[in-house]
N, C-alpha and C positions, 0 to 999 in steps of 0.2 A: 482439130488435129491435136493429138496428144503425143508426148515424147515416149518412145521406147528406149531401152538401155542402149540399143545400137544407134538409134538416131541421135540420142543425147551425146554419145561419144563422138559422133561425126560432127555435130554442131560445136562441140567444145574446141575443135581445132581452129575455129574462127573467132573464139572469144578469148580475150586477154584480161589481165587485171593489173592495175597500177598498185604499187606499194603505198601510194597515197591513201588507198582505201583503208589501210591499217597504220595510219601515220602515227598513232599514239604508241605503237609497238616498236621494239628494236628491229633492226633489219632482219635478223635471223627469225624473230617471231613473226614478222610480216611474211617472209618467204615460206615459213611453215604453214601459215594460215592459207596462203594462196595454194600451196600444194594440196591441202585438204579439199580444195574446190575441184581438183582434177584439171586445173588450168596450167598450161606450161609456158605460155607467152606472157611476158610481163613488161611493164614500164617501171623504171626506178625513179623515185621522186626526189627532187632536190630543189624545193621551193622554200626559201627562207620564210620562217614564221608559219609554214604549213607542214612541211615534211623535210627532214634532214637525213634521209637514208643515203643520199649522196650530198655530203656537206659542200657548201659553196662559200668561199673558195675551197676547191677540192685538194686534199693533201694525202689521200689514202692510196692504196695500191690496187691495181686492177685484179691481181691474183686473189685478193680477199673476196671480191665480188664473184669472180669466175668460179672459184672453188665452192663458194656457198651455193651458187645456182646449179653448178654441175652435180653437186651431191644430191640435189633435189630434182634433177631432171628439168630444170627451168631454163628458158632462153630469154635474154633481154632484147625486146624489139626496139625499145627507145629509152633514152634517159631524159626525163622531163625536168629541165633546170631553168632557173632565173639567174642570168649572169650580169644583170644590171639594167638601168633605165636607158633603153636604146635611143630615146629621143632627147637625152640630156646633152646640151651643147658642149659640155666640158668632158664628155666621156671619150677619151682619145684611143686610138688604135693600139698603142702600146699597153695601156691599162686593160683594154678589152682583151687583147691576146693573152695577157698574163692570167686572166680569169678563165678564158675559154680553152686554152691549150691543154691543161690537165684533164678537163672533162672530155675533150676530143680524144685524148689518149685513152681514157677509160672506155669511151664508146667504140673506138677502133678495136681495142682488145676484146670487147664483148660482142662485136659484130652488130652493134646497135646504132640507130639514128639518134640525133639530138632534137628535142622539142624545145622551142623557145617562144615565150610570150612576146608581144609586140608593144613595147612602150612602158612608160612609168605607170604605177598603180593609181592613176587619176586621169580624168577625162580632159582636163584643161591642157591646152598646148603650152609648151615652154617657150616657143617663139610664136608661130601661128600654125594652123593645121597643115598647110602645104609643106612648110619647112620641117615640121616635126615628122611628117610621113617620109620626106626625103631623107632625114637623118636616120630614121629607123631602117629604111631600106639600105642605106649606105653601111650602117653598122652590121646589119644582117649579112650583107655581102662580104664584109671582112671575115666574119665567122665562117661563112660558106666556103670562101677561098681556103682558109686554114683547114677546115674540115675535109674538103675535097682532096687535099694533099695526103690525107690519111685514110681516104676511102670511106668517109663518114657522110651520110646524108643529113641535111638540115631540114626539119619540118617546122613550119610556123603555125602557132595557134593564132591565126590571123584575126579572129574575132574572140576577144576575151572581155567579158562584161566588166571586169574590175580594172582594165587597163586602158591606155589611151585609145587603142583600136577597139572600141567597145560596141560598135554597131556595124551593120552590113555596109553602110555607105563608106565608112573609114576602112573597113576590111577590104572591100573591093578596090578602093583607091590604093591601098598598100599592095595588094596582089598585082595590080597593074604595073607596079614598080619592080616586081620580083620576077626573075626569069624562071618559068616553070621547069626548065631543064635542070635548074640548080636548087629549086626549093619545092618541097612537097607541102601539103596542108594537113593539119590536124583539125578535124571538125568536131567541136564539142557541143553537143546538143543543148546542154544546160545553159551555156552562155548565150546561145542564139535565142532561146526561149526567154531568158531573163531580160534580154534587150528588147523584148516584145517584137521580135522579127519572126518571119515565117520560116521555120526550120526546114520544112520539106522543100519549099521553093528555093531557099538558098543552097540546100544540098544539091538540088538539080542543077542550079546555076554554075556551081563550081565542082561538079562531080568529077570532071576529068583531072582535077588537081588534088583531090582528097586521097591521102595515102594511109590515114589512120583515123579512127573514130573513137571519141571518148564519150562514155555513157554515165549520166547522172541526171536526175530529174530536176525540174525547176518550175517556178511561177515567175511572172514579171517581177524583177527586182531581187529575186532570191534563187541562187544556184545550188543550194545545199540540201536538197531533198532526195530521199531514196527513190529508186525507180518505181513508178506506179503511184507515187504520192504527190506528184505535180501534174502539169498539163502537157508535158512533152509528148509529141507524136512519134514514139519510137517505131511503131509499125510503118508509118508513112515514110520516115527517113530510111529505114532499112530496105523497104520495098523499092524506093526510088534509087538508092545506091546499087542495090543488087541488079536492078534492071539496066543501070548504066554500066554494069560490068565491074563494079568494085570487087576486089579480091583480097583486100587487106583485113585487118583485125578490128573487131569491136571490143574496146577495152573498158572494163569497169573501173571508173575513177570515182569511187564513192566517198568523196569528202563531204559526207552528210552530217547534218547537225540535228537530225530528228530521231536519233536512236541513241542508246547507251553504248558504252565501250563493249560491254558484255554481249551485245546483240550483233556486233559487226560481222562475225563469221557467218552466222545463220542468215543475216540479211543479205550478205554477198551471195550466198548460195541461192537464196530466193531470186535475186536479181539475175544471176547466171541462168537459172531455169527459165525465167521470163524471156530473156533475150534468145536463148537457144530455141524456144518454141516459136518466137517470131521469125527466126532464121529458117526453121524447118517449114513453117507455113509459106514463107516467101519462096523457098526453093521448090516446094511442091506446086506453087502457082505458076512457075515459069515453064 
């Protein structure tokens, strides 16, 4: 099956792009790059040491972001931020709220969800596994309560290879502690593959909780590869989720380390077309 201009346009409605894909650019440059892809749904990146399009702590204005996106016909589906080490025993609710509240305000203004990673950037517990998972769930619930008051949905990146919740066992244990009515899940294929887990099997297992999918390729131990240059089964995951009734966006989050800065836009376009074709094939199989 090949893409026609009509089918390509239809599939683009399901494909998003994170500004993290263009993390070396300014926010305006990143938004311009995404616009050239014909994509309108975006994630804004705010991960310290990775992407500062949304600085954390946040002290900007929502109007700045809203105006920049509106001028380009873009819509923010989510803000992907790291607001601290959620399993840290000394991370109290007051400090937590001071960091979270401005980002919640931005998300509310943009009509976006908030994506949060789960735990410190290391696998070792700060207390022990059970207590660390309890602490993460408690702190996530603090954010969810504050976010819900502003009409903002919290999505958790329950499995993140570089974080405490780095494999399926811990991710499942964390999700058991989180109310599905209050939390959605971001499924990042690259993190599942890097953890040497079965990405299709886990997608099926938690399909009813997945609200957003992040796309980047990986091999065991390495999450920073362009789509098609690792071993991730994108076709299998997309087929499984579509059959399960997934209606959300597949978001290119191309924090890749295997191309040059000058290649980022063209490689994102290549990735966009690969995913659009997989979506088209899956749609025609149903």
